N, C-alpha and C positions, 0 to 999 in steps of 0.2 A: 466621462472623465477624461482629463487631458492625458497626454503621454509624458513620460519621463525617461530620459536616457542621458546620463552624465558623460558617457563614453561612446559617442556615435561611431568612432573608428573601430571600437571593439565589436559593435553590432555589425558593421560592414564586414569585418573579418569572419565572424561566425556565419554571416549570411552567405559568403562565398563558399564556406565549407559545407553548409547545408544544401546549397544549390548543387554542388558536385555530388554529394551523396544521393540526393533525391533524384537527380537526373539519371543516375545509374540504375536506380531501383524502383522508380515510381510505377513501372508497369508490372512489377512482381505481384503475382496473385497469392494471397495468403490462404492456407488451407482452411477448411470449414471449422476445424477444432483447434483453437489456440487459447492460450492463457497469457496474453501479451503484456500484462501489467499487474500491479499489485491488486490482489483479490479478484483477478479475472477481468475479462473484457468489460463487464458491467459494474465491476468494483463492489459486488455484493458478497463475495466469499462463498457463494452458493454455486456448485457445479451442476450442469444439467444431466449428468450421467445417471443411468438407470440400470437395473438388473445387476446390482453389485452384491457382493457377499454379505450375508446377514449374520455371519459368525466367523471367527478366526480360530486357527489352532493356537496353542500356547505361545509358539514362537512368532506369531503374527502371520499376515498374508505372505504369499510366495514372494521372495526377494528376486526381482528380475535382474538388477545390477546394483553394484556399489562402486562409487567413484570418489576421487579426491581431487583437490585443486581449486575449491571455491574460495579458500582463504578465511581469515578471521573476520567475523562480522555477522550481522543479523538480517541482511537483505534476503528477501524471499527469491523464488525462481520465476523468471518470465520465460514462456515457451512459445515459439513460433515455428511452424513447419517442423523440420527435423532437428531443430537446435534449441538448446537451453542456455539462458544467460543469467549471470548474477555478478555481484560486486563484492570484493573482499580484499583484505590486507594480507600481504605476505603469503600468497597461496603456495602450497607445497610444490607446485610446478615452476615457481620462480626462484631466483637466486637472491632476492632481497626482500625487505619487509614493506615495500611500498604497496599502494593500492592498485588493484587490477580489475578491469572488466573482463570476465572470462566467458568463453563459449564452449559448450559441450555437445556431443552427439546425443540426441534424444533416445535413440535405440539402445545405446551401449553405455552412455555416461562418460565416454572417453573425451579428454580435452581436444578441442579443435584449434582454438587460438586464445591468446590473452593479450590485452593492451593496457599498458600502464596509464592510469588516469590521474596520478598525483601521489602526494605523501600519505602515509597511513594516518588514521585518526587515533591519537594517543592521549587524548584529554581525559582527565578523571581517573577513577579507580579502574582496575583491570576489566571488570565486567562491563564497564561503559564503553570501552574502547572497541574500535572496529567500525567498518562502513556498514550502512544500513538501508540505503535507498534501493528498492527493487527497480530494475530497468523497465523501460517501456519500449516496445518494438512497433514500428509502423513503416510499411513500404520499404523494407530492407535497411532501415536505419534503427540503431539502438540508442536510445536517449537515457541518460542517468544523471542524477545530481550527486556529487560527492559530499561527504560531511562538511567539507570546507566551503561549500556553496558554489561549486563550479558545475555549470550545466554543460554536459559533454555529449557529442553526437559521434557515433562510430558506424562504419560500414558493417552491417550484420553478417555478411558473408566472409569478409577478410579480417575484420577488426581494425581496418585503417581508421586512424583517429582524425576527426575534423577539428576545427578550432573549438575553443570553449568560451562560454560566457561566465564571467564572474558576477554572481548575483549581487554582491555588495558593491562592486565598482560600477556596474552598469545601472543598477536600480536602487542603490542605497539599502539593499536588503540586509536584514539581520535576523538571527535566531532569537527566540523567546526563552531559551534555556541554554545550558552549556553542553548539549549532547550532539550538536552537529545536525545538518540537514538530513532528513529521512524521506521526504516526499518522492513519490513516483509521478512524473509529469503526466498530464492529461493530453492526449491527442484527440481532438474533436474536429473531424473533417480536415481542413487545411490549417487549423490552429494548433499550436503548442501552448498550453496554459500551465503556469506554475505559480508558486507562492514565495517570492523573495522575502516577504515579511517586512515589518517596519512601516513607517508612516508615508514614505515617498512613493512607493509602488508596491503595495501589499500583495496584489495579484497582478500578473502581466500575461498578455497573449502575444505570441509571435507568429508570424507566418512560418510554418515549419519547413517550407522548402527554400525560403530566402533568408530567414532569420530576422526579417524586418519586424519592428514592433508595431502591433496593430492597435493596442490600447494598454493603458495601465490604470489600475484602480488604487489610488492612495486612500488610506483610512487613518485619519488623525488619531494619535494616541495608541496605535497598534503596538503591542509589546514585542512583536517579532513572530516569525514563523513557528508553527508547531511541528507535528510529525505526520499529520493526516494527509491524504491525497484527495484532490478535488473530485466531487461527484456531480452528476448532471441531474437536474430536475426540470419538469415542464409545468409551468403555472399559467393557466389561462392562455395557452398557446405560445407562451414566452419561454425561451430556453434560459435556464438559470444555473449558475455554478454555485454550489454550496460547499463551504470550506470552514475549517476552524484554524485559529492561530492561538497564541498564548493569551490573547485577549478574549476569546470566545468564538462564537459562530457568526458567519455573515453570508450574504448571498449577493452575487454580482450578475448583471445582465451579460449574457454570453456575447451579444452582438456589439455592445458599446463599451462595456467595462464599467457601467454605472453601478454604484452601490445601491442595492435595493432595500436591504434590511440588515440589522446587526443584533446579536444577542450576547451582550457582555457577560462574562463570569468573573468572579474574584480571582486574583492572581494565585496560581498554584505552581507546583514544581514543574509540571510539563502537561501539555495537552496533546494526546497521541492518537486515539482511535479515529478512524475514518467514519464520517457520518453515514447513516443508513436512510435511504430514500424510498418511499412508496407513494406514488402519485404526488399529491400536494403536501404530504407529510414528510417531516425531516426529524429523525431521532439523532440528537446530539449527546455525546457522552464523553466524560473525562474521568481520569482516575484521581488518586490521592484524595479520596473521600469527597470529590466534587459531585459526581452523580450524573444522571441522565435526564433529559427533558425532551418532550415531544412538541414540535411546533407544526401548526398548519399554516401553509403559505396561502395568501389570499390575493387574487388578482383584483386590482383597483382601476379607477379611471386613468386614462392617459398612459397606460402601460405600467402603472405603479404596481409593486408587489409588496405587501406587508405580511404580518404573521400574527397569529394568536397562540397562546399556550394551550395545548390540549391537556397537558398536566405539567406542573412546575418541576424544577430541578429536584430530583429525588436522590439523596446521598446513597441509599441502598442499592442503586443501579450502577454505581461507579465501576468503570473498567479501565485498567491502567494502560495496557498495550496489547492484550491478546485479541482485541477486536470483538465485534458483536455481529451475529448473522440473524437474518429474518427469514423464518421458515413458516409459511402459512401466515397466521395472525399473531405469531409469538417470536420474541427476541430471545436469543441464547448467547450467553457469554459467561466469563468467570467474574466473580465478585472482586473488583479491584485487581490485586495480583495474588489472590488466594486460590487454592485448588478446590474452590467451591463453585459449582455451576449453578446458574440461574436460568429459569424459564420465566419470561415476563410477558404479560399481555400487552401488545403494542399500544392499543388505543387508551389504556387506562394506566399503564405503568405498574400494575399490580403484580407482585411476585407470585407466580403460580406454584412453583416449587424451587427449593434451594437445597442442594445436596453436595456433599464432599465427594470428589472423584478419587481415583486410585493413584494419581500422580502427586507431585509436590509443586507448590508455588503456582505461578501464573500459567494460563493455558491459552494457546492460539487455536482458533477453531475454523474449520472449513466444513460445509454441509453438502450432502449429496444423497439422493435416493432415500429420503426419510430418516437419515442418520446424521449425527455430528461426529466428525473426526477431530478428536481433542488431543492436541499435542502439548504436554506439560513441560515446564521449564527443566525438569530433571530427565527428560528424554522418554518418559512414558507416553505412549500413544494409545488412546482408548476409543472404542466404538460405542457411542451412546445413542439411544433412540431419540429422535427429535419429536417428542411426544408430550404435549402439555398435560396429559392425564397422569403422568408420573415419571420419575427418573428411573432409567434402566441402563446400566452399563453392561453391554453384551460381551465385550472382550477387551483385552489390552495386551500390549507387548512393550518391550524395552528396545529403543534404538541401540544397535550395537555400539559399544565403546563410548556411550554418551556419559555426560556428567562432569567433564572437565571444565566446561563453561556453560552458561545458560543456553538452553535450546529455544531461542526466541523467534527464529525465522518462521514465518507462517507457512503451513503445508499447502500443497497444490493437488487438486484432483483433475485429471484430464484423460479422456478416452479410456476410462476404467483403470487408470494407474494412479497411485498415490506417490507423490514426489516429496521428499523430506530433505532439508538441508540442516546439518548440525555442524556449524563452523566450516572447516575445510572439507568435510565429508558430505556426500550426497547419496541418497538411497531411492530406489524405485521399487514399489511393491505392486503386485497385481491384485486388484480388487474384484475382477470380473468373475462371475459365477462359472462361466464356461470358457 
């Protein structure tokens, strides 16, 4: 695909900023255990931790620390080394209501720095307001997309702000709904890949150290960016980026930006969950009664990649924004935005069990050590066995002082600790047996 950049001067400005940041930190070694972007390093929402508690007291696991200053919003937490990063409007540590990228100490939760990234997102009803993109950290640079469509790079150590790229001005980007950008950018080697949306440059790849555009993939008729983050698939030795927008799912060649396949869906309110990949399989799901579909990607002659439906779009598998995790051969998530958990056989789409949980409304899920950590919209956190033989909720507790706004930020598990963000507040719980 050809490149597209209506504002080359803007690209040059951000390139200089990325060069400065990368030159300072490109030799920084990341610790072995990080959660550097949305749903973890591999974007599965499944943590590798083992030897975790199999039951909790009534009040929940041991609270290690409680902190404030994240701000209003629904971005999850990104963790790298001894620092935590998130995005939020009007944090309690600021004197205004603007949006800030904030950094906290991982051991204590205490604020380290905050950097203003732009105005708050105040569109729509109160519950829709607030920033929502989880930062991505790589080689000492924190990247984030504001709801207004500004790609920002900051020095991870000091918070020093680099220049920004306006996805609309630089690439003709647009959102497919009225809720602002939510994507977490993908760092793949030396590439920064993101989804401006729209027809001109639906997905773009930049050199993350220089900011130079490497390729752009325009998709005619694209309705605009959704809320998912790009995932990586390997098909016949070819690296493929799988993503959804408001128009449905598509796959792009990682090297060239060529469009490989697309799977359109009927227009709906919003397309939010991140795709789930296993080998050549791609599970695509959307909420608002749209449903889930499993596609098998097929390598063809001349480097072509096509797909076949393993099972068609099933409305009963719809998931609005809590996300879906794959544990073993089964998918787990909530039914649309209801407090009803589903266990689904990956290769058939058959619902194995469907049970109501102890919380209310939608549920964001992270998995680890044979269990699901289910965080409901009302602040209830439940421990549920990831077991296709039957539903079993082992324990649950209530996030302190929750309930004033939806608890939509996805939880994180790293090094035996559970990290939760509820608006301005953050909590760290110890899940380790010893």
